[in-house]
N, C-alpha and C positions, 0 to 999 in steps of 0.2 A: 454364591451361597455357600453354608457350612455344609458338607456333604459327608457322612462316615459311610464307607461300604463295609460288611461283612458278610461270613458266610456260614451257614450250618451245613453239616454232609448226613444228608439224610440218607439212612441205610434201607434196601428194599430187599425183599424176597419174593420170588416167584416161580410157580412150572412152566413149561414150554421152554425150557432152554434148548440150545442149537445151532447150526448154520444151514445156510442154502440159499438159493438163487432170490433175488430180488422177483415179487410178484409186479403184473405189469404195470400195476399202476405206479409203482415204487421206480420201477427203470425207467416209464413217461416222462416222472417227475425229475429223476437223475439227468438223462440225455438233454433236460430242458434247461434245465440250472448251467448246463456244459456248455450249453450252445447259447445262450443268451447272457450269460455272468450273471445272471441275477440269484439271490438266496432263494428266492420266494418263499421265505419263511413264513408264518401263522401267526399271528399276535393279537393277544385278545388283554382287556384290564377293565377294571372295576374295581368301584368304590367299596371300603368295607366296612361291614356293618359296624356300629360301637363297639368295642370293648372284645372283638374276636382277638384270642390273644396268639402268638408265633406258633407257641406246642399245637394248636388246632391247625393252624396253615402247614408244619411241617407233617402232622399226620396227616391232612389230605394229600399232601405229595408222595407223601410212603403207598399210600393207599391206592391211589392211580398208578402209581410205576410197579408196585407190586402186582394189579391185578389185569395190565394191557400189555400182552410183550411186545406190543409196538413201542413202548417208552422204555423199556429195557434195550432196545437194538442201536445196534452199529453196525458198522460197513468193515469190510475186509476187502481187498481186493486180490485179485489172482490173475494169473497170465490165458489172455486171450486169443482166441486163432488166430489175429492180425499182426499179433507179437506185443500189441499192446494190456493195459490191464482192463480188466472189469469189475464191478463191482458185487458181492455177495452179501446177504444180510448174518448176521450175528446175533441171536438172542442171550441174553445174560441171564443165570436162574437168581444173582444177587448181586450186590453192588452197594454203592454210594450216589445220590446224585444232590448236587448245591442247592439248599434255598439263600436266596439272597437278600439280604437285609442292608435295606437304604434308608439311613439315619438324617433327616432333617432337623434345623432348629423350628421355631417357632415363627419367626420371620420370613421364612423361604418358602418361594414360590412352589406350591405342591405341583401346578400345573407344568407347570417346565422341567421337573423333576421325571413325569409320570411321562413324558413326553421322549424326556432324554433315556429313559429306560426302552421306553416303545420302539424308539429308533434305533437304538442299540441291537435288540434282539429283531427288530426287522431286517438291518441291513450285514449283520455278522454272521459269515457264514459258520455252521457250524465244522467243531471237528469231527467229521464223521468215524473216523477211526476210534477215536479218544472220547466222545462226550455223548453221552447220551440224548436221546432228540427233546428234550425237555427243558426249558430253562423257568426258573420262580424268582420273581423279587418282591418282596413284601416290602412298601415304601412308610417307614412312619416318621410322623412329628412328635417332638418334642417324647420320643416314647413310646408314642400310641399307634397301633398299624391303622393304615388310613388307606390303604391304596393296594392293589394286588397288580402285577403284571405278569403273563404268561406268554413265553414262545414257543412255537412249535417247529419241528423239521416238517415242510412241506412234502420231504422225498418217503418221509415217512407214517404221516398222519395227514388224510384232507379233512377236508371243514367239517362235511360230514361223523366224520370218524370223532371231533372235537365235540360237536351236538351227542355224540354217545356218551364219551367222557362225562358229560354235566349230566346226561341222564341216569350215570352208573352211581353217580354222587347223591342222589337218595338212598342209596345204601352205606353212606361213610357217619359211621357215632359219632357227631361232632363231640361228645361228650368223652369219648375216648383219648385227647391231648394226641401227644404225638405217636401214639401206639399205633395210629392207623387202622382202627377199628372199622372190621365190615360186619353190616346186621344181616347179609346175605350171601351167598357163594358169587364167583364173580360169573357173567355172562356166558350162557354155552354158543362160543363162536369158534370159529377156525381161527387158528394162530396163523399170521403172516406166512408162515413155512410151509402149514398146510395149503392154502393158497398155493403160495408158487409151483411146489407140490403136484396139486391137481392142473392148474395153467400145463403144467410140462407133457402133462398124461394124453394118450392119444383121445381121450374127448375134449381136453383142452385146445389142444390140437387143431380138431377138428370147428370146435369153436372161433377161434381165432381166422382161420380160414371164409368158414361163411362171413364173419363182421368183416373182411379186406373185402370178399366179392362184393358184398351193401357199398363200399366205400368207392369201388371200384365203378359200380353203376351209377352212384350219383356224380363221380368226378365227370363220368360220361354225360352229364345233364347239360357241364357248367358251358358256355359259350366264353370267346374270348373275348376279354374287356379290359381297357385302360381308362385311367383318369380324364376326365374333358379340362377339369384344369391340371395346371404343370403343379408339384408342388416344388416348394422352394429349399426344403431343408433348414432349420434352424438348428439353435445350440441352447442348451444341451436340445438331443435330439427328438427326446418325447416329450411329447406335453399331453395336459391331462382339462378335458372340461368338464366341469363340475354341474351337473344338475340337479334341483328341488323342485316336484312337480305335484302336489294334489290332484291336479286334473289328469296327471296320466293313472294313477293310483285310481281313483273314482271311474273315472271312464272306462279302466279295463275290467274292474268289478261289473260295472254296467254291463258290458259286451260281453262279459262270461257269462251273466247270467241270462242273460236272452240267448247265447249259442250252446249253452250248456257244454263249454269246457275249463279249463281252468287258466289264470291270468296270464301263467308262463306264456301259453299258446297266443295267447291275446299279444303280447310283447312281441312273439317272435314275428307275428302277423305284421303288425305296425312297423318294425324293425326290415321286413323282407317290403313293403310297400315303398317307405320312407328309399332305401336304397336304389328302388327302382327309380323314384323319382328324382332323388339328388345325383344318384352317381350313373343311374343310365344301366343297370346291371340286373338283370332280368332272365333265367334265376337268380334269387340273391342266395349268398352263402354266408352259414356261421356255422362256426363251431362252438358245440354247446360241453357243459361240464356234464357227464353220468354217472353220476353216484353209485350206483351199481349195487344199493341197497334193496332192492326189488327182489335180487339173486337168493336161492335158498340159500338159508344159514346166514347170512349179512346184516340182516338189519340192525343186529348192535354191537356189529364190528367196528373198534375204535383201529382203523389202522389207514393206508393211502391203498384204495382201490378203485377210485374215481380214474376216468379215463374221458379222452376228447369224444365227442359223436360228430357226425358231420349231418346237417339241416339244409338242404335245396330245397326252397320253395319260387314255384314260378306263380307271379302274380297277373300275369298280362289278361286280359279281358275278363276279370273275374269281381265280383264286388267283395266288401272286404269281409262278410259273413263266411262267403267261399274260402278267401284267403286264409282265415282264422283256422278253416276245416283243413286246408292243407298243412297248416304248420304242425296241428295236433298229429296229423301221421306222419310229418316231417321229424317231431320229435318222439313218437313213439318208433319210428326207423332208428333214428339215431340211435335212442336207448338200446335198445335189442344190439345194436352190431357195437355197441363202446366197448367192449370186453374184447380184446385181442391184444397178440405180440408188438409193441411198438416199436422195434426192430424191423418187423417185416412191415410195419404202415409204412417206416419211412421210407424203406425199398420201394414201395407199390408209389407212393408219393414219385419218389426220383425217379423213377422208369415213366411214368406217364408225362414228367414234366421232359423228359428228356424225347419221347415220342412227338410232343407238339412244340418240341422247339423252343419253349417259353417259363418262365415263372409258371405255376398254377396258380398263384396269388390268392390263396386259400385260407392266409393267415389272420382271419375277420373273428372275433370270437363276441360270445355273448351270454354273458353269465348272470345267469339269476340265481343270487344267492340268497331271495326269502325265504322265511318261515312257509311251508305250507303256500305255498306260491302268493304271499302278500299280507300282509299286515291288515288284521281287521276281516279278512277276506271270511273266516270262518260266523262272523257275529252275525249272519243273517240279513243286515240290511243290505238293500241294493240300491244304488245313488242312479237319480233320472238325471236329463241334461242339465235341468236347474243347478242343479248341487254341483254339476261338473263345471257349467259356467261360473257357478259365484266361488268356484276356488281358483279357476284360471288365472285371474291377474296375482296371484300371489306365487308363481314360477320364479325359479332364478337360474340363470346360466351364467359361468363365468370361469376364466381359464384359472386354474389351481396349481400344480406340482409341475415340474419339470426335471427332467431327470435324464443321464445320458443310455441307461439302460432300462429298456423294459421287452416286452414280449408279442411279435405280432405288429402285424400294420395298425387294426383296427382292434381296440378290445374293450369290451363294455362292460362293467362291475353293475349291476343293478341290486340294491340294499334297502330294505325298509328304513332303516336308521343310517343316517353318519355313520362310518369306520372311525373318521377322524372328529377326536370332541369338538373342537372349535369351530363344527362346521352345523354342530345341532342348534335347532332353531328355539329359542326359549320360550316358555310359555306351553300355554293347549294349543296345540296344532292339529288339524284333520290330517288324517292318513296319507303317506307321500311316498312317490318312490323316489330315492335317491341313487343319483348316476355318477361313476367315474367313466367318462370314454377318455380311453388311453389313446394316443394317434403316434405315428410314425410320421414328422413332419415331412420325410421325403417320399411318402407313399401318397399323403391329401394335406392338401391345401386349407390351411387355418378358418378361413372363411366358410369353407364348403363344409366342413365337420360343424361349426356352427349351423349352419341352414339345417343340414341333415338331424342335429338333432331336434331340435326346433319344428322341422317335418316328424319326428316320430310322435311326439307330443302332439300335434295337427292332425295326423290320422288317427289318434286314440279318441280325439276330441269329437272331431268329424262321424266317427264313427258312432259314440256313446248320444250324439242329436239325431242318429237316422230313426 
C-alpha cells in the first residue's frame, strides 16, 4: 500500500480560557484509564460526500474546536495531598490542531486504511499535557477525499457530547471553506470549568452526598454471590461475544408498547432475569451510563459529564412486566444518583468491601448506546409476536475480539448499528440490536456467557409472545 501522510495546522480561537479542577465525569474517566490501562478513546468515521474539499473539512475542524471549550482542553498535573500528582484542566483560547491527510493510490485498499487509522486513534493515548483532545484524519484516494476519521479523548468528551457536536454542525457554513464560518452563536451552555466549579460548591457537595447515600442503599440490597461455574482464565484475558438480534429489538418494542416504558427499561429487565436464571444472582446488579443531560443547562453541552449509575433489580416471584416496572424505577433512581464525586464513591466502595471482607463484584456494566432507546422506535409501528418469531432465525452469536486489557468483569454495549464496519449486515435488514458482550475470562466461563446472551434474547421473545 502506497500511503503518504501529511498534516495541515488548523488555527482556532474561542472564549472561556482558564484553568481549574476536573469535572466529576472527567475525573472518573481519568481514574478509569489509570486503573485499567485503556485509552477509552472514542472514534467515529464516515464516508464523505463526493466533491467535499479538504478546505471545508479544515473549516469544520476550526468551527468545532473554536466553539466548544472541551475540544480546547489539555491537562496539567499539580501536587496532590498524598504526595503524588493530580490532574487539572486547562482551556486554551487560541492555538492549533492538526488535520491529518492520508493519501492512497487508486489500487490501495480503502477499508484497510480506514481501519488502520481508526485503530491508531482508538489505541494510542493522547498526550494530555500537549495534545488537544480531538484528532481528525481525511483519507484521500487519488487526490479525492473519500473518508473521515475522528478520534476524541473520552476523558474530556462523552458519547452524548459527540452527538451535541454533530447537532451544532447545523450552524456550520459549508460554503465558508477553511474559515470555519458559523451561522449562529455557540450554544449557551456552561463551560467545563463552570461545571467543575459548581460541583465543588456547597450545593454540589450536597448533591454528591445524596447520590452516595443512594449508592450505599443499593449496595445494602446485594447478597453474596459467586459464579457457579469456575472461570479458567484465557489469554488474551478479555473476550468479546458479538450478538445480532432483530428478535430482541422487535420484542423489546412490543413489550415497551404494552407496558408504556422505553426499550431501555425492557433491556434492563431482560438482563436482570437472565442474570438470575444463568448466574443465580438475584437481585441483579448493573452499572449504567448516566449522560446527565437532563440537568439544567446541560442539554447541548459537549463535554465529559457522564457517570456510572447503579441499578439493582429484584426479579424473585415477579412476572416479566413487573420486572420491567422495577427496572424503570431502578434506572430513574440510578440517573438521579449518577452525579457525584468519583473519589468519594471509590472510597465508599472500598469501605463497604472491607466491612464485608470480600470484593463487591459490581463491575458489571450495561451500556445502552442506542439513540432514543432504539432504532425505529419512534416510527409508531408496534411489532407483534409473529413479527418477532419471523426474524428469530436471523440471530447471530459469535466470539469476536480478544484483548489483554478491558474494563470490568462484564461489560455489555448495545447499539442500533455495529461500530465495527465489517459487522454490518448487507442489504435491507430489519431493525436489530447489536451487542458487544465483553467478559473477563478470569471471572466467567465462556460457555456460561454464551448461555447468558441467548437467555437475554429468549426472555424478550417469551415476553413478546405473552
